[in-house]
C-alpha positions as CSV (number, residue, x, y, z in Angstrom):
1,M,-7.3,-42.9,0.3
2,D,-10.7,-41.1,0.6
3,L,-9.9,-38.1,3.2
4,A,-13.2,-38.9,5.5
5,L,-12.1,-42.6,5.4
6,C,-9.1,-41.6,6.5
7,I,-9.8,-39.5,9.6
8,C,-12.0,-42.1,10.5
9,M,-9.1,-44.5,10.4
10,F,-7.0,-41.8,11.4
11,R,-9.3,-41.8,15.0
12,L,-9.9,-45.3,15.3
13,L,-6.2,-46.1,15.9
14,V,-6.1,-43.9,18.3
15,L,-8.1,-45.0,20.2
16,L,-6.8,-48.6,19.8
17,N,-4.0,-47.1,20.5
18,T,-1.7,-49.4,18.2
19,S,1.4,-49.0,16.2
20,L,-0.4,-48.4,13.0
21,Y,-1.1,-44.8,14.5
22,N,2.3,-43.9,14.0
23,I,2.6,-45.6,10.4
24,L,-0.2,-43.5,9.6
25,V,1.1,-40.2,10.6
26,V,4.4,-40.8,8.8
27,C,2.9,-42.5,5.4
28,L,-0.2,-40.7,5.0
29,P,-1.2,-39.0,1.7
30,F,-0.7,-35.2,2.2
31,C,-3.8,-33.6,4.0
32,D,-4.0,-31.2,6.6
33,L,-3.4,-33.0,9.7
34,L,-5.0,-30.5,12.0
35,L,-8.6,-32.1,10.5
36,L,-7.2,-35.3,12.7
37,F,-6.5,-33.6,15.6
38,P,-9.0,-32.0,18.2
39,Y,-6.9,-28.7,18.0
40,Q,-10.1,-26.2,18.7
41,K,-11.1,-28.2,21.8
42,S,-7.9,-29.1,23.5
43,P,-4.6,-26.9,21.6
44,D,-2.4,-28.3,24.4
45,K,-2.9,-32.1,24.4
46,T,-2.9,-31.7,20.5
47,L,0.7,-30.2,20.9
48,K,1.6,-32.9,23.1
49,K,0.3,-35.5,20.6
50,C,2.5,-34.0,18.2
51,E,5.3,-33.6,20.3
52,D,5.0,-36.9,21.4
53,L,4.9,-38.1,17.6
54,L,8.0,-36.1,16.7
55,R,10.3,-38.2,19.2
56,L,9.3,-41.1,17.1
57,H,9.3,-39.3,13.6
58,K,11.6,-36.0,14.1
59,D,12.3,-35.8,10.4
60,S,8.2,-35.9,9.4
61,P,7.8,-32.6,7.9
62,R,3.5,-33.1,8.1
63,L,4.0,-33.4,11.8
64,H,6.3,-30.6,12.0
65,Y,3.9,-28.5,9.7
66,T,1.0,-29.8,12.1
67,R,2.8,-28.7,15.4
68,A,3.1,-25.3,13.3
69,Q,-0.1,-24.9,12.7
70,V,-1.2,-26.1,16.5
71,L,1.1,-23.2,17.8
72,D,-0.3,-20.6,15.2
73,K,-3.7,-21.3,16.3
74,M,-2.9,-21.1,20.0
75,A,-1.1,-17.6,19.6
76,E,-4.2,-16.1,17.7
77,A,-6.2,-17.1,20.7
78,Q,-4.0,-16.0,23.3
79,R,-2.2,-13.1,21.2
80,S,1.0,-14.3,22.3
81,N,4.1,-13.2,20.3
82,K,6.5,-15.8,21.7
83,L,3.9,-18.5,20.4
84,L,4.0,-16.7,17.1
85,E,7.0,-16.9,16.7
86,D,7.4,-20.5,17.8
87,A,5.2,-21.3,15.2
88,I,7.0,-19.3,12.5
89,A,10.2,-21.0,13.6
90,E,8.3,-24.2,13.1
91,Y,7.1,-23.8,9.4
92,Q,10.7,-22.5,8.9
93,K,12.2,-26.0,9.8
94,V,9.5,-28.0,7.6
95,M,11.0,-25.8,4.7
96,A,14.6,-27.0,5.4
97,L,13.8,-30.9,6.2
98,K,14.8,-33.1,3.4
99,G,12.1,-34.6,1.3
100,V,9.7,-32.0,2.2
101,P,6.7,-32.4,-0.3
102,M,6.9,-29.4,-2.9
103,E,3.4,-28.6,-1.8
104,L,3.9,-28.6,1.8
105,Y,7.1,-26.3,1.4
106,L,5.1,-23.8,-0.6
107,M,2.3,-24.2,2.0
108,A,5.0,-23.3,5.3
109,G,6.8,-20.6,3.2
110,K,3.6,-18.3,2.6
111,R,2.2,-19.4,6.1
112,A,5.5,-18.0,7.9
113,A,6.1,-15.4,5.7
114,D,2.0,-14.1,6.2
115,R,2.8,-14.6,10.0
116,M,6.4,-12.7,9.8
117,R,4.5,-9.7,8.1
118,F,1.7,-9.7,11.1
119,R,4.4,-9.6,13.7
120,G,6.1,-6.8,11.8
121,F,9.0,-8.5,10.5
122,M,8.5,-7.0,6.9
123,G,12.3,-7.7,6.1
124,K,12.3,-11.3,7.0
125,S,9.2,-11.9,5.6
126,L,10.4,-10.4,2.0
127,T,13.4,-12.5,2.7
128,L,12.0,-15.6,2.9
129,L,9.8,-14.9,-0.1
130,L,12.9,-14.3,-2.1
131,E,14.1,-18.1,-0.8
132,M,11.1,-19.3,-2.0
133,A,10.9,-17.3,-5.5
134,N,14.5,-18.5,-6.3
135,K,13.9,-22.1,-5.6
136,F,10.7,-21.6,-7.6
137,P,11.1,-18.6,-10.1
138,K,8.2,-19.5,-12.4
139,N,5.5,-19.7,-9.7
140,V,3.5,-16.8,-10.2
141,E,2.3,-16.8,-6.7
142,I,5.2,-16.8,-5.1
143,Q,6.6,-13.7,-7.3
144,N,3.2,-11.8,-6.7
145,L,3.5,-12.0,-2.7
146,V,7.4,-10.9,-3.3
147,A,5.9,-7.8,-5.3
148,V,3.4,-7.0,-2.2
149,G,6.6,-7.4,0.2
150,Y,8.5,-4.6,-1.6
151,L,5.3,-2.9,-1.5
152,L,4.8,-3.3,1.8
153,I,8.7,-1.7,2.8
154,G,8.2,1.2,0.2
155,R,10.4,-0.3,-2.3
156,N,7.7,0.2,-5.1
157,K,10.5,0.5,-8.0
158,E,11.2,-3.2,-7.5
159,S,7.7,-4.3,-7.2
160,K,7.1,-2.9,-10.1
161,K,10.0,-4.9,-12.0
162,V,8.6,-8.2,-10.4
163,L,5.2,-7.5,-11.7
164,Y,6.5,-6.8,-14.8
165,E,8.1,-10.3,-15.3
166,V,4.8,-12.0,-13.7
167,L,3.2,-10.2,-16.4
168,K,5.6,-12.0,-19.0
169,L,5.2,-15.5,-17.3
170,S,1.1,-15.2,-16.8
171,P,-0.4,-12.3,-18.9
172,N,-3.8,-12.4,-17.4
173,S,-2.7,-12.7,-13.5
174,G,-4.8,-10.2,-12.1
175,F,-3.2,-10.2,-9.1
176,A,-0.3,-8.7,-10.5
177,K,-2.3,-6.4,-13.0
178,V,-4.2,-4.4,-10.0
179,H,-1.0,-4.1,-8.4
180,L,0.9,-2.9,-11.1
181,G,-2.0,-0.4,-11.7
182,F,-2.1,0.8,-8.3
183,I,1.8,1.8,-8.5
184,L,1.4,3.2,-12.1
185,K,-1.4,5.5,-11.0
186,T,0.0,6.5,-7.4
187,D,3.8,6.7,-8.3
188,D,4.0,7.7,-11.9
189,S,0.8,9.3,-12.6
190,N,0.3,7.1,-15.7
191,Y,-3.4,7.4,-15.4
192,Q,-4.3,5.7,-18.6
193,E,-2.1,2.8,-18.4
194,A,-3.2,2.4,-15.0
195,I,-7.1,2.1,-15.4
196,K,-6.4,-0.2,-18.1
197,L,-4.7,-2.6,-15.6
198,L,-6.8,-2.1,-12.7
199,R,-9.8,-2.4,-15.4
200,E,-8.7,-6.2,-16.4
201,G,-7.3,-7.0,-13.2
202,L,-10.4,-6.3,-11.2
203,A,-12.4,-8.4,-14.1
204,T,-10.9,-11.6,-13.1
205,K,-12.2,-11.7,-9.6
206,E,-9.3,-13.4,-8.5
207,P,-8.6,-14.1,-4.7
208,G,-6.8,-10.6,-3.3
209,V,-8.4,-8.7,-6.3
210,V,-11.7,-7.9,-5.1
211,D,-10.8,-5.3,-2.4
212,G,-11.7,-1.6,-1.8
213,R,-8.3,-0.2,-2.4
214,F,-8.4,-1.0,-6.1
215,Y,-11.9,0.2,-7.3
216,F,-11.2,3.2,-5.3
217,H,-8.0,3.6,-7.3
218,L,-9.3,3.0,-10.4
219,G,-12.2,5.2,-9.8
220,D,-9.8,8.0,-8.9
221,A,-7.6,7.5,-11.9
222,L,-11.0,8.0,-13.8
223,H,-11.8,11.2,-11.9
224,R,-8.5,12.4,-13.0
225,V,-8.9,12.4,-16.6
226,G,-12.2,14.2,-16.5
227,K,-14.5,10.3,-16.5
228,Q,-16.5,11.0,-13.3
229,E,-19.5,9.4,-14.5
230,K,-17.1,6.5,-15.6
231,A,-15.4,6.9,-12.0
232,L,-19.0,7.0,-10.2
233,E,-20.0,3.6,-12.0
234,V,-16.9,1.8,-10.4
235,Y,-17.7,3.0,-7.3
236,N,-21.0,1.7,-7.3
237,E,-20.0,-1.6,-8.2
238,A,-17.8,-1.5,-5.4
239,V,-20.9,-0.8,-3.3
240,K,-22.4,-3.9,-4.7
241,E,-19.5,-6.1,-3.7
242,G,-19.7,-4.7,-0.2
243,L,-16.5,-2.5,-0.3
244,F,-18.0,0.6,0.4
245,L,-20.8,2.2,1.9
246,S,-21.8,4.4,-0.5
247,A,-20.6,5.4,-3.9
248,Y,-19.4,8.4,-1.9
249,Q,-18.8,7.1,1.4
250,R,-15.5,5.0,0.2
251,S,-13.8,4.4,3.6
252,L,-12.2,1.5,4.3
253,Y,-11.7,1.4,8.2
254,N,-15.0,1.4,9.5
255,V,-17.8,0.5,12.2
256,N,-21.0,-0.5,11.6
257,G,-24.5,1.1,11.7
258,L,-23.1,4.9,12.4
259,T,-24.9,7.6,11.0
260,G,-23.6,8.8,7.9
261,K,-24.5,11.9,6.1
262,P,-22.2,14.3,4.5
263,W,-22.6,17.8,6.6
264,W,-23.0,17.9,9.9
265,N,-24.8,21.3,11.8
266,P,-22.3,21.6,14.4
267,L,-24.6,23.2,16.8
268,K,-26.8,19.6,16.8
269,T,-24.2,17.5,18.1
270,T,-23.0,16.5,21.3
271,Y,-20.2,18.6,20.6
272,A,-21.7,21.9,20.2
273,P,-19.9,23.9,23.6
274,Y,-16.8,22.5,22.0
275,F,-17.7,24.5,18.4
276,K,-18.8,27.5,20.4
277,L,-15.3,27.4,22.3
278,L,-13.6,27.4,19.6
279,E,-15.6,30.0,17.3
280,K,-15.3,32.4,20.4
281,N,-11.7,32.0,20.6
282,W,-11.3,32.2,17.1
283,K,-9.4,35.3,16.7
284,A,-6.6,33.7,19.3
285,I,-6.3,30.8,17.3
286,R,-5.9,32.4,13.9
287,D,-3.4,35.1,15.1
288,E,-1.5,32.3,16.6
289,A,-1.6,30.4,13.1
290,L,-0.7,33.5,11.3
291,S,2.7,33.8,13.6
292,L,3.2,30.2,12.3
293,A,3.0,31.0,9.0
294,D,5.0,34.0,9.2
295,E,8.2,32.5,10.7
296,K,11.2,32.0,8.2
297,I,11.1,28.5,9.7
298,S,7.3,28.2,10.1
299,G,7.0,24.2,10.4
300,F,3.9,23.9,7.8
301,M,5.0,20.7,5.9
302,P,3.4,20.1,2.3
303,E,0.6,17.7,1.9
304,T,2.5,14.6,0.5
305,E,-0.9,11.7,-0.3
306,G,-1.1,13.2,-3.9
307,L,-4.3,14.7,-3.4
308,Q,-3.5,18.1,-5.2
309,E,-3.7,18.5,-8.9
310,K,-1.7,21.7,-8.8
311,G,-1.2,24.3,-6.4
312,D,0.6,24.8,-2.4
313,W,-1.3,23.6,0.6
314,K,0.6,23.1,3.7
315,Q,-0.3,21.8,7.4
316,F,1.1,21.9,10.7
317,E,0.0,19.5,13.1
318,L,-0.7,19.8,16.4
319,F,-2.1,16.6,17.6
320,A,-1.9,13.1,15.7
321,R,-3.6,9.9,16.4
322,G,-4.9,10.9,19.9
323,R,-1.7,12.4,21.1
324,K,-0.5,16.1,21.5
325,I,2.5,16.6,19.3
326,E,4.5,18.5,22.2
327,K,7.5,20.5,19.8
328,N,4.3,21.6,17.9
329,C,2.0,22.4,20.4
330,L,4.9,24.7,22.4
331,R,4.6,26.9,19.6
332,A,0.5,27.3,19.6
333,P,-0.2,26.9,23.3
334,K,-3.4,28.4,23.2
335,T,-4.7,26.3,20.6
336,C,-3.5,23.2,22.2
337,A,-5.1,24.4,25.5
338,L,-8.3,25.2,23.8
339,V,-8.4,21.4,22.2
340,S,-7.0,19.8,25.1
341,Q,-10.7,20.5,26.8
342,M,-12.3,18.4,24.1
343,P,-11.5,14.7,25.1
344,D,-13.2,13.4,22.2
345,A,-10.6,15.7,20.1
346,A,-7.6,15.3,21.5
347,S,-8.0,11.3,21.9
348,C,-9.4,11.0,18.9
349,K,-7.2,7.7,17.5
350,R,-8.0,8.2,13.9
351,G,-8.3,12.0,13.8
352,Q,-5.8,15.0,13.9
353,V,-6.0,18.4,14.8
354,K,-4.0,20.8,12.3
355,F,-3.5,24.1,10.7
356,S,-3.8,24.1,7.4
357,I,-3.0,26.6,4.9
358,M,-3.3,27.0,1.1
359,Q,-2.7,29.1,-1.8
360,P,-4.6,30.6,-4.7
361,S,-4.8,28.8,-7.5
362,T,-4.9,25.6,-5.7
363,H,-7.3,22.4,-6.3
364,V,-7.2,19.2,-4.2
365,W,-8.5,16.2,-6.2
366,A,-11.9,14.5,-5.0
367,H,-10.4,12.1,-2.2
368,T,-12.2,10.0,0.8
369,G,-10.8,9.9,4.5
370,P,-10.1,6.4,5.8
371,T,-12.5,6.2,8.5
372,N,-16.2,6.7,9.1
373,C,-15.5,7.0,12.8
374,R,-14.7,10.4,12.8
375,L,-16.2,14.0,11.9
376,R,-13.8,16.6,10.5
377,S,-14.3,20.2,11.7
378,H,-13.1,23.6,9.9
379,L,-12.6,27.0,11.8
380,G,-12.6,29.2,9.4
381,L,-9.7,31.6,10.2
382,V,-8.4,33.8,6.9
383,V,-11.0,32.8,4.2
384,P,-10.8,34.9,1.2
385,D,-13.7,34.9,-1.6
386,G,-13.2,32.1,-4.3
387,A,-12.5,29.2,-1.9
388,T,-14.6,26.5,-2.0
389,I,-15.3,23.1,-0.7
390,R,-17.4,19.9,-2.2
391,V,-18.7,17.1,-0.1
392,A,-20.6,14.8,-1.8
393,D,-22.6,16.7,-4.1
394,E,-23.0,19.8,-2.0
395,I,-20.2,22.8,-2.3
396,R,-20.3,25.3,0.9
397,S,-17.8,28.3,1.4
398,W,-15.8,29.0,4.7
399,E,-17.0,32.1,7.2
400,E,-14.3,33.3,9.0
401,G,-15.0,32.6,12.8
402,K,-17.6,29.7,12.3
403,V,-17.5,25.9,12.2
404,L,-18.2,23.5,9.2
405,L,-18.7,20.2,10.2
406,F,-18.8,17.1,7.9
407,D,-17.9,13.4,7.6
408,D,-14.5,13.2,5.7
409,S,-15.3,9.5,5.0
410,F,-17.6,10.7,1.9
411,E,-16.0,12.1,-1.1
412,H,-14.7,15.8,-1.2
413,E,-13.2,18.2,-3.3
414,V,-11.2,21.9,-2.6
415,W,-10.9,24.9,-4.6
416,H,-9.1,28.2,-4.1
417,N,-9.7,30.4,-6.6
418,G,-9.2,33.6,-4.8
419,N,-6.1,35.8,-4.3
420,S,-4.7,35.7,-1.0
421,S,-3.9,32.7,1.4
422,R,-7.0,30.3,2.8
423,L,-6.2,29.8,6.9
424,V,-8.2,26.8,8.8
425,L,-8.0,25.0,11.8
426,I,-9.0,21.2,11.3
427,V,-10.3,19.2,14.5
428,D,-11.2,15.9,14.0
429,F,-13.8,14.5,16.8
430,W,-14.9,10.8,17.4
431,H,-18.2,10.1,15.5
432,P,-20.8,10.9,18.6
433,E,-22.2,7.5,18.1
434,L,-19.1,5.3,19.2
435,T,-19.2,4.3,22.5
436,A,-16.6,4.9,25.3
437,Y,-15.3,1.6,24.6
438,Q,-15.3,1.5,20.9
439,K,-13.4,5.0,21.2
440,K,-11.1,3.1,23.7
441,S,-10.2,-0.1,21.4
442,L,-10.4,1.2,17.8
443,T,-6.7,1.2,16.6
444,P,-5.2,4.2,15.0
445,I,-5.0,5.0,11.2
């Protein structure tokens, strides 16, 4: 039956209130029953209608699926975890019913797993996907979702194993290739194989493939094998796809319309008084940082994002995601007291405040920060010769007692070719063009 005709007949029968109405609900060839209900205008009435029909047809998979979708939409509109959990339970009920069509089973399962993940139930989502994968072992889409489920809980080895199996089933799966390429690049530093898989996967343009993260890692892998021009071509392709703000500005958590430039003059921003305060007190800040670095148990932690090609680079966090780290601030009270006078630094949910110490012979790969919503300041504390930073296409050096200010959503790279430690205080500030509402409502990263 033509879907448009089916909808017209359904609505007519609703108006006529005939017994055929109930027959049609149960026997209708599969289509999204939400199209038959005015749920957007009156979700409560739609939900009641579903429940009335379910009293007559309690084992109808289609009606249970429709009820799940209505609850899902209501949960989204009302931001209700209770409704969301009810929707998840209803999707699972669809899956458990006898005689549920395979297509409906898979649709309900995929949506339930997605909503579980949204709710934060990562383990439950993966368990459900594994159940589906065991039932349909040759379903490439479900196997790919299982691989992603493993990735989301940090079980990358299991994910890699699943993805290799997917590529045996479907050698041209772009989704599997980009995810496997990502793992080989980030976990194994197997750049050549990662480049091959990421290139091939992105070329398919499959759903879920055209994603800034995969362009980012392909370009980064090319950069690390010395193919900077090829990396730039990849980044420019992502700009054309609307994924990056520019080839150099590659952050993924952005607010539109903010001024983007690599280097800023700190004294020509609204934060100039704060930078003057930092520079005025730089020696006290330096002494506090040095006392921490000299302690046997310093609290400085190695960088963990895989950004170093070589060397030794450690950090001591004082504020993170807009919150003071109390135990660390007890050990650096002067510095934390100064930062606490700077609301747009202390409360910056998308930033950090930290001491950063880097030893000679260290190189930090070119990388970008996650968001264009902050500016990053570096206060030079101990600066030997030979330490430099590139942001976009301009290289600068630190000076003791002076602030450098840049937008770290732009590509930046660091070299330390000197003979002694380089020490700076990093203070992130909200981008000065953000409104008070945006600062309050933006989520942490």
